[in-house]
Phi, psi and omega in degrees: 000318178299318180294318179297320179298314180294326178293318180296315178298316180295318179297318179296320179296317177296321180296315179295321179295319178295318179296316179300319182295316180296320178299317179298312182299312180300316180299315181295315180297317179296316180299313179300314180297317180297316180298315180297315180298317180296319180297315179299316180297320179293320179294321179293319179297324180275356179079013185276332185246010182251144172286140179296152178301135182294135179245148180293141175290165178301320179295318179293319179300315180295313181298321176296316180296316180296319180294316180292327177295315177300315180298319178294314180300317181294312183295316181290327182284332174293325175296321182298327180303325183255339187249349182282154177257320183286133176297324180295318179294318179296321180293316177301315182300318180296322179289330178290319179299316180296307185300317185281336171293318177294319179299319179299319180295316179295321177299314181297321179295313181295321179293323178292334181278347179292157177236113356290159180300147181243140176250111181295142178252114185276011182301131179293146172289166178301321180293317178297318179297319179297317178297314179299316179297325179287336178279330187306317183278352185276152180220157173059225184297325178295320177296312183307314183294313182292320180295315180299316179298319179293323178294319177298311181299313182296319181288327176296315180294318179297315180299318179297318179294322180295317180297318180293313184290328180292340181252001182271112182297342180278349175272132181306147184305320181297325179281328175296318179295320176301313182297317181296314181290330183279336186305313179298325178295316179293322177298320178294320178295322179298313179299319178297317179297320178298325179292343179280334185294133181291000000 
């Protein structure tokens, strides 16, 4: 009877020891995991273990700006075909649609020649969209005046961007060449747009 009692006590002690061991291991594992998770979270919060948010390259930024400028010129000039009153404005608008359609094709070729290749995004900027939206309800002389002003502004900004990008060593050579060759055309368009203003 005494032997059975000691065996029972011994078995209970082993069982308790085993439970204690498991608890310790679990506790240690949990602590280690928690510490690791906290360390990772801390590193992420400090930006040490995170890849930085991707930023567009100078080439991509320029290609997107050029594409959105072309898209704005085409969209606003298509409005002019139906809403302008002045024959001069309509003629200018037709030349802008043609010129900026050609510019878009040249841009795609230049962007495709970059290494790695770049795909221009023609999405209008918020400012371009706002200008386009402000032109939509206008007709006749009111449209002519607003369109002429928008064309001067858009071409001034485009010309400035082309000059900067053509000299930026971070922009791929094919896009720098595109910017350099396009600058005189944009300058001519700017002068034509200025001539439209009443």
